[in-house]
C-alpha positions in Angstrom: -30.9 -65.5 -49.6 -28.4 -66.9 -47.1 -29.1 -70.0 -45.1 -28.5 -71.0 -41.5 -25.5 -73.3 -41.1 -24.1 -72.3 -44.5 -20.3 -72.6 -45.1 -18.8 -69.3 -46.2 -15.4 -68.9 -47.8 -13.9 -65.4 -47.3 -11.0 -64.2 -49.5 -9.1 -62.2 -47.0 -7.0 -59.0 -47.5 -3.3 -58.8 -47.9 -2.3 -56.3 -45.2 -2.0 -56.8 -41.4 -4.3 -54.0 -40.4 -6.9 -55.0 -43.0 -6.8 -58.6 -41.8 -7.5 -57.5 -38.2 -10.4 -55.4 -39.3 -11.9 -58.2 -41.3 -12.8 -59.8 -38.0 -15.8 -57.4 -37.9 -17.3 -59.3 -40.9 -16.7 -62.7 -39.2 -18.3 -61.6 -36.0 -21.3 -60.1 -37.9 -21.8 -63.3 -39.8 -21.9 -65.3 -36.6 -24.4 -62.9 -35.1 -26.7 -63.0 -38.1 -26.4 -66.5 -39.5 -27.0 -69.3 -37.0 -24.5 -72.1 -37.4 -22.4 -70.4 -40.0 -18.9 -71.9 -40.6 -16.2 -69.5 -41.9 -13.0 -70.4 -43.7 -10.6 -67.7 -44.7 -8.2 -67.8 -47.6 -5.2 -65.7 -46.7 -1.4 -65.3 -47.0 0.6 -67.6 -44.8 1.8 -64.7 -42.6 -1.7 -64.1 -41.4 -2.3 -67.4 -39.7 -1.3 -66.2 -36.2 -3.9 -63.4 -36.5 -6.6 -65.7 -37.8 -5.8 -68.3 -35.1 -6.7 -65.6 -32.5 -10.1 -65.1 -34.1 -12.6 -67.6 -32.6 -15.0 -67.0 -35.4 -12.7 -68.5 -38.0 -13.1 -72.2 -38.5 -10.0 -72.6 -40.7 -7.3 -70.5 -42.3 -6.4 -71.7 -45.8 -3.0 -70.6 -46.9 -3.0 -68.9 -50.3 0.1 -70.3 -52.1 0.4 -67.1 -54.1 2.4 -63.9 -53.4 0.7 -60.5 -53.2 0.1 -59.2 -56.6 1.0 -62.5 -58.3 -1.5 -63.8 -60.9 -0.4 -67.5 -60.7 -3.5 -68.8 -62.5 -2.4 -72.4 -62.3 -2.0 -72.4 -58.6 -5.3 -70.6 -58.1 -7.0 -73.1 -60.3 -5.5 -76.0 -58.4 -6.5 -74.7 -55.0 -10.0 -73.8 -56.3 -10.5 -77.4 -57.6 -9.3 -78.7 -54.2 -11.9 -76.6 -52.5 -14.9 -77.8 -54.6 -15.7 -80.6 -52.3 -16.0 -78.3 -49.2 -19.6 -77.3 -50.1 -19.3 -73.6 -49.7 -22.6 -71.8 -50.3 -21.1 -68.3 -50.6 -17.7 -66.7 -51.2 -17.1 -63.1 -49.9 -14.2 -61.3 -51.5 -12.7 -58.5 -49.4 -10.0 -57.4 -52.0 -11.3 -55.6 -55.1 -8.8 -57.2 -57.5 -9.6 -59.3 -60.5 -7.3 -62.1 -59.4 -9.0 -62.5 -56.0 -12.3 -63.4 -57.9 -10.7 -66.3 -59.7 -10.4 -68.8 -56.8 -14.2 -68.8 -55.8 -15.0 -69.3 -59.5 -12.6 -72.2 -59.8 -14.0 -73.6 -56.6 -17.5 -73.6 -58.1 -19.0 -71.6 -55.2 -22.6 -70.8 -56.2 -22.8 -67.3 -54.7 -19.8 -65.0 -55.2 -20.1 -61.6 -53.4 -17.8 -58.6 -53.7 -17.6 -54.9 -54.6 -17.3 -54.0 -58.2 -13.6 -53.8 -59.0 -11.1 -54.7 -61.7 -13.1 -56.2 -64.5 -15.0 -58.7 -62.3 -18.2 -58.8 -64.3 -19.0 -62.5 -64.9 -16.6 -63.6 -62.1 -19.0 -62.4 -59.4 -22.7 -63.0 -59.5 -23.5 -60.9 -56.4 -21.7 -57.8 -57.5 -22.2 -54.7 -55.3 -21.6 -51.1 -56.2 -19.8 -49.3 -53.3 -21.2 -46.0 -52.1 -18.5 -44.6 -50.0 -20.8 -42.0 -48.4 -22.9 -44.8 -47.0 -19.9 -46.9 -46.0 -17.0 -44.5 -45.3 -15.1 -46.9 -43.0 -13.3 -49.9 -44.2 -14.9 -52.1 -41.6 -18.3 -51.0 -42.9 -17.4 -51.9 -46.4 -16.3 -55.4 -45.2 -19.4 -55.9 -43.0 -21.9 -54.8 -45.7 -20.7 -57.7 -47.9 -22.0 -60.1 -45.2 -25.6 -58.7 -45.5 -28.1 -58.9 -48.2 -27.8 -56.1 -50.9 -29.1 -52.8 -49.5 -29.7 -54.2 -46.0 -28.8 -51.6 -43.3 -25.8 -52.2 -41.1 -26.5 -52.7 -37.4 -26.2 -49.5 -35.3 -23.2 -51.0 -33.6 -20.8 -53.2 -35.5 -18.9 -55.8 -33.4 -15.3 -54.6 -33.2 -12.2 -56.8 -33.7 -11.3 -58.8 -30.6 -8.3 -61.0 -30.8 -8.1 -63.8 -28.2 -4.7 -64.7 -26.8 -3.6 -67.9 -25.1 -2.4 -67.2 -21.5 0.3 -69.9 -21.7 1.7 -68.4 -24.9 1.6 -64.9 -23.4 3.4 -66.2 -20.3 6.1 -67.8 -22.5 6.6 -64.5 -24.3 6.9 -62.6 -21.0 9.5 -65.0 -19.8 11.4 -64.9 -23.1 11.5 -61.2 -23.8 10.8 -59.1 -20.7 13.6 -58.2 -18.4 11.4 -56.5 -15.7 7.9 -57.8 -15.8 6.8 -55.8 -12.7 6.9 -52.4 -14.3 4.2 -50.8 -16.5 5.0 -51.4 -20.2 4.8 -48.7 -22.9 4.7 -50.3 -26.4 5.9 -48.1 -29.2 5.1 -49.0 -32.8 7.1 -46.5 -34.9 7.0 -48.3 -38.3 4.5 -48.1 -41.2 4.6 -50.3 -44.3 2.6 -47.8 -46.3 5.6 -45.4 -46.4 7.7 -43.1 -44.4 5.1 -40.3 -44.6 3.0 -42.2 -42.0 5.9 -42.3 -39.5 6.0 -40.0 -36.5 9.6 -38.8 -36.3 12.0 -40.9 -34.3 13.1 -38.0 -32.1 9.5 -37.6 -31.0 9.2 -41.3 -30.2 12.5 -41.1 -28.3 11.3 -38.1 -26.3 8.1 -39.9 -25.4 10.0 -43.0 -24.4 12.3 -41.0 -22.1 9.3 -39.3 -20.5 7.9 -42.6 -19.4 11.3 -44.2 -18.6 11.8 -41.3 -16.2 8.5 -42.3 -14.5 9.8 -45.8 -13.9 8.1 -47.5 -16.9 9.8 -49.9 -19.3 9.5 -49.3 -23.1 9.3 -52.0 -25.8 9.8 -51.1 -29.5 7.8 -53.2 -31.9 8.2 -53.6 -35.7 9.4 -55.7 -38.6 13.0 -56.2 -39.7 12.4 -53.2 -42.1 11.8 -51.0 -39.0 15.1 -51.8 -37.3 16.9 -48.7 -38.4 14.1 -46.6 -36.9 13.9 -48.5 -33.6 17.7 -48.5 -33.3 17.7 -44.7 -33.5 15.0 -44.5 -30.7 16.9 -47.0 -28.6 20.2 -45.0 -29.0 18.4 -41.8 -28.1 17.2 -43.4 -24.9 20.8 -44.1 -23.9 20.4 -47.8 -24.4 18.5 -48.0 -21.1 18.1 -51.5 -19.7 14.4 -50.7 -19.5 14.1 -49.9 -23.2 13.9 -53.1 -25.3 14.0 -53.2 -29.1 12.1 -56.2 -30.5 11.8 -55.0 -34.1 12.5 -58.0 -36.4 13.2 -60.2 -33.3 9.7 -61.7 -32.8 7.3 -63.7 -34.9 4.0 -62.1 -35.7 2.4 -64.5 -33.1 4.9 -63.3 -30.5 4.3 -59.7 -31.3 0.6 -60.1 -30.8 1.1 -61.8 -27.5 3.6 -59.2 -26.3 1.3 -56.4 -27.3 -1.4 -58.0 -25.1 1.0 -57.3 -22.1 1.2 -53.5 -22.8 0.0 -51.1 -20.2 -0.3 -48.6 -23.1 0.5 -48.3 -26.8 1.5 -45.4 -29.0 1.5 -46.1 -32.7 1.5 -44.7 -36.2 -1.5 -45.7 -38.4 -0.2 -49.3 -39.0 -1.0 -52.9 -38.8 0.4 -53.1 -35.2 -2.0 -50.3 -34.2 -5.0 -52.4 -35.3 -3.6 -55.4 -33.4 -3.3 -53.3 -30.3 -6.8 -52.0 -30.7 -8.1 -55.6 -31.2 -6.4 -56.5 -27.9 -8.2 -53.6 -26.2 -5.0 -52.0 -25.1 -5.1 -48.3 -24.1 -3.9 -46.7 -27.3 -3.0 -43.3 -28.8 -2.5 -43.1 -32.6 -0.8 -40.4 -34.6 -2.4 -39.5 -38.0 -0.8 -37.3 -40.6 -1.1 -38.3 -44.3 -3.9 -40.7 -43.5 -7.2 -40.3 -41.7 -9.1 -42.0 -38.8 -12.2 -41.4 -41.0 -11.3 -44.5 -42.9 -9.3 -46.8 -40.6 -9.6 -45.7 -37.0 -8.6 -47.8 -34.0 -11.7 -49.8 -33.2 -11.6 -49.9 -29.4 -13.2 -47.5 -27.0 -10.0 -47.4 -25.0 -8.2 -45.2 -27.6 -7.6 -41.7 -28.7 -6.1 -40.1 -31.9 -4.0 -37.1 -32.7 -4.9 -35.7 -36.2 -2.9 -33.0 -38.0 -4.9 -29.9 -38.9 -2.5 -28.4 -41.5 -4.1 -27.6 -44.8 -2.4 -30.4 -46.9 -3.4 -33.2 -44.5 -4.5 -35.9 -45.2 -2.8 -36.3 -48.5 -2.8 -40.2 -48.5 0.7 -40.2 -50.1 3.5 -42.5 -49.3 6.0 -39.6 -49.3 5.3 -36.0 -48.4 4.7 -34.3 -51.8 5.8 -31.0 -50.3 8.9 -32.5 -48.6 8.2 -30.8 -45.2 6.4 -33.7 -43.4 4.8 -31.1 -41.1 1.7 -33.2 -40.5 3.9 -35.5 -38.3 6.9 -33.3 -37.5 4.7 -30.6 -35.9 3.0 -33.1 -33.6 4.9 -32.8 -30.3 5.6 -35.7 -27.9 4.1 -33.6 -25.1 0.7 -33.8 -26.8 0.7 -37.6 -27.1 1.9 -37.9 -23.4 -1.0 -35.7 -22.3 -3.5 -37.8 -24.4 -2.1 -41.0 -23.1 -2.1 -39.9 -19.4 -5.7 -38.7 -19.8 -6.7 -42.1 -21.2 -4.9 -44.0 -18.4 -6.4 -41.7 -15.7 -9.9 -42.3 -17.2 -9.4 -46.0 -17.0 -8.4 -45.7 -13.3 -11.6 -43.7 -12.7 -13.7 -46.4 -14.4 
């Protein structure tokens, strides 16, 4: 049984979107355990996200790369955490290596789903029923409850909190025209090119809103620069179209997204950030499904391909036609986004 005021160590996930969705667990723990203190072990890049989660007491940088065993470093960090007095560790990854740190830290209760040979490493081992917990956030949240306990009817969604002064600094640093509505476009996807809505569609959508007097900002990592450069060029290098791919820190990207009047995105980490910032949001799904990782804000809509082979959950289109994304026109997303914005005005 869990105790009020207990210290909990969460081993966080390794992807941006998953890290954002993990806030559902932290918020649920605060709702159900009076005085709980939550520390999260996570990659260094995630610190700006965790810093915007009021529920997280401390982010502990994991000195290990994704997929790297590094037993010595895990043992050293685990030994350093022994004095923290954690009562429970909750493991969100299902890997063998993620279970080592809580064991080395001597945490008495170690909770996680059955995964890669974790018998003996976890003493609160759960067997996942994906029909009971189809959503990733449900799978995360269930680990914060006693085995078999029902989830609440309404899970608390991710809600990132930004600092107004930092947001104002980003506005001054990046925006040329702060008086115009801002359309944020997130055309990248780390999962693979199959999740990317075509650049020509993004460019068409951008031109549609530029013609209406909006400004457009393109977001992404340095890996997305070839994609955003194509979109920018197709917009005629308009002075109201700004390419920030690879030019912001993750913290700045979060703060800039908080300024967006509306966001259009692939199924990506930036999409989950925009949702957690409660931005009006339309998401394009092709090879993946909103049945597992939907945007978790009420102020959103999705476009889902209905072709026979979707969703295939592949990084590259196995049939080489990419119709699930290519056949989704920009006009459909514009209509969805306009309906969303008009609904907000009526509210």
